[in-house]
N, C-alpha and C positions, 0 to 999 in steps of 0.2 A: 745691776744696775739698778739705783733707786729710781722710783717712778714716783712723782710728788702725786698724793692723793688728794682727791677735792674734799672738802668739809661739806657736808650736808645736813639739813635741818629735817627731822622727822617728827610728825604728829601721832601721838599714840593716846590712847584713852588716858586722862588725867595729865597730858601733857602736849600742850598748854592747858592749864586749867585757874580760872579766877573763881574764887570762893565766894559766895553769898552769905556765907554765916557770919557772925559777928565774933570777934574773938576774945578771948578770956586772959590772952598772955599781955604782960605789961612790957615786954621786950623784944623789939623787930629784929629778926636774923635773917641774914643771907645764907642758905648753905649752897654750897656746889656738891654734886654727885656725879658719880662716875664709876665705868667697869669697864672691863672689855674680855671677860671670860664667861661662856655660856650666854644664856638668853638674857642679855642684859635690859633689853627694852621689857620683858617681862618681868623681870627682877624689879626695876623701876615701879612696875605696876603694884607689885606685892608689898614694895617700901612704902609708896602712897597710902596703900590700906593699913599697913601697921601703923604707921604715924598717925593716920586719922584717928584710929583706935587709943592711940596712946594719951593718957592723963596729962602728960606734960607738954604736949606740941598742939597747936592749930597750924594747919597750913592754910596760908591766905592764898597763895599764887605760886603756880609752876610755870615753868618754860618749855617750849619744844626742846626736843632731844637732839644733840648735835652730834654727827658722827665724825670723828675728826682722827688724823694720824697721831701715834704716841710721840713723846718727846723723851728724852733721856735715853732711855734704853729703848732702841728702834726695832729689834727682833721679837716683835710683839703684834697681837691682832690691833686693828683700831680700838679707839675709845670711843664711848657713848658718854655723852655729858648733858646736865641740865642744871639748872639752879632752882632753888626754892626759896619764897619768903615763908617764913613761920612766925609765930609768936610764941613767946613762952614765959614761965614766972621762974625757970631755971636760971642760976646764974652761970657765966661763962664756964668755968671749970668743971661743973656739975654737968652742963650740957654737954661739954666736950666727953665727959666719962659715959653719959647716956649715949652719944652718938658712937664711940668706942665699942659699947656693947652692942648696940645694933648693926655695926658692921660684921663683927663677929658672928651675931645670928645668922647673919646672911653670906656666911662662908668665908669671909676675909682672911687672909694668913699674910703675915708679913714678912716675905722671903729675903728681899733685897730692894733697895732704893729703887723707885720707878718699876718695880715690877708688875705683872700683869694682875689683875685684882677681881674679884666678883664685884665687889661694891667698895666705893671709896667715899665718905662723907667728909668734908671740909666747911669749917665755919668761915666764911668770907667776912661777913660784917657782924657785929652786933651791937646794935644800936648805933651811937656814935664814938663807942668806946675804943681807946688805945691799949692794949696788952702786948707786954715783951716780955716772956718767960721762956724758960726752957721747954715747958710744956705747950704752950699755946701764945700765938703771935696773931693778934686782931690789929688792924684788916691783916687778912691772909697774904703773905709775902708774894709780891708779884702778880697779883691778881689783875693788875691792871694791863699786863703784857700777855695774858693768856686766853686764845680766842675761845677755850673751854668755858670762861665765865662771861667775856665781853658779848659775844654772839648770843648764846641764851638770853643773856640780861636785857640785850635790845629789843626782845621780842616782847619784854613784859610790861604791862599797864599799869599796875597798881603799886608800883614802888617808889611812890611819891616820897616817904620817908627818905629812901636813900638818895634821892637826885640832890638834897642838898648836902650830902658827903661828897658826891663825886666831883 
């Protein structure tokens, strides 16, 4: 019998976080991050440090971490999700390639659709651009139906650039 699991928000070091640093990037991007294999909260901390050291990314704000049940393939552990507002000078397709390399560095293996994963990074928004190609769709499809985006996003304070898009 399936028992509905409750969603919960968790605060961890750097989640939530609002930077006081000024950005060097020209483009505002909202990333969705998630995972459900291993110590995801710790991995999110490592991801934060990795991206802070990146010459391509400036982290502006992160949300609290949401624990929520899986969708699609249900026979797996709950997911942990958060959103990050970053700024970058990378163009969308280059940023996508960079994020895919970061996922791989953090142990991501793509076995089947909606499979368990160590780290998933999705581009939800890139400025106010609309892109629809085989490799990249922005805004991310169905973002407005996903609690894994909406709930963490609702706790962010500094995404004023995004409010005009919503």
